[in-house]
C-alpha positions in Angstrom: 69.9 104.5 106.0 69.9 101.0 107.3 67.1 98.7 106.3 66.4 95.1 107.1 66.4 92.4 104.5 62.6 91.9 104.4 62.1 95.6 104.0 64.7 95.7 101.2 63.0 93.0 99.3 59.7 94.9 99.3 61.2 98.3 98.6 64.1 97.6 96.3 63.2 100.2 93.7 63.0 102.9 96.3 66.3 101.9 97.8 68.1 101.8 94.4 66.7 105.3 93.7 68.0 106.5 97.1 71.5 105.0 96.4 71.5 106.7 92.9 70.6 110.0 94.6 73.8 109.7 96.7 72.3 108.4 99.9 74.1 105.5 101.7 71.9 102.5 101.8 72.9 99.5 103.9 70.9 96.3 104.1 71.1 94.4 107.4 70.3 90.8 108.3 68.7 91.2 111.7 70.7 94.0 113.3 74.0 93.1 111.4 74.8 95.2 108.3 75.7 92.9 105.5 75.5 94.8 102.2 75.9 98.4 100.9 74.1 99.6 97.8 76.3 101.8 95.6 75.8 103.1 92.1 77.8 101.4 89.3 80.1 103.5 87.2 78.7 104.1 83.7 80.0 101.7 81.0 82.7 103.1 78.7 81.6 103.9 75.2 82.6 101.5 72.5 85.8 102.4 70.7 85.5 104.6 67.6 87.6 103.1 64.8 89.4 105.8 62.9 89.2 108.2 65.7 92.9 109.1 65.5 93.1 109.1 61.7 95.5 111.8 60.4 96.8 112.6 63.9 100.1 110.7 63.4 102.0 109.2 60.6 103.3 105.6 60.4 106.5 105.5 58.2 106.6 102.8 55.6 109.7 101.3 57.3 107.4 100.3 60.2 106.3 97.3 58.0 109.8 96.2 57.1 110.8 92.8 58.5 112.7 92.8 61.8 116.4 92.2 61.8 117.3 88.7 63.0 118.5 90.0 66.4 115.3 91.9 67.0 113.2 88.9 65.9 114.9 86.7 68.5 114.2 89.2 71.2 110.6 89.7 70.1 110.0 85.9 70.2 111.4 85.7 73.8 114.7 84.1 72.8 118.1 85.2 74.1 118.4 88.3 76.3 119.8 91.6 74.9 123.3 91.1 76.5 123.7 87.8 74.7 123.3 89.4 71.2 
């Protein structure tokens, strides 16, 4: 459906309901279409901390300090071929 700007101002709630129902709603200025109303994707749920607890195991060696060569690479120093 195409509606003019003045009509859209007075019937915004109905137009939003129509867009949510899947109908294409276009707002025109005069006879020129300028805006299309479309539903917004639902927001993602907030992350659940601990969701993956017990699903994988981090070895103790993960927390060991990096070797000097790895540390240089990590910090953006020399490239791999130079080491």
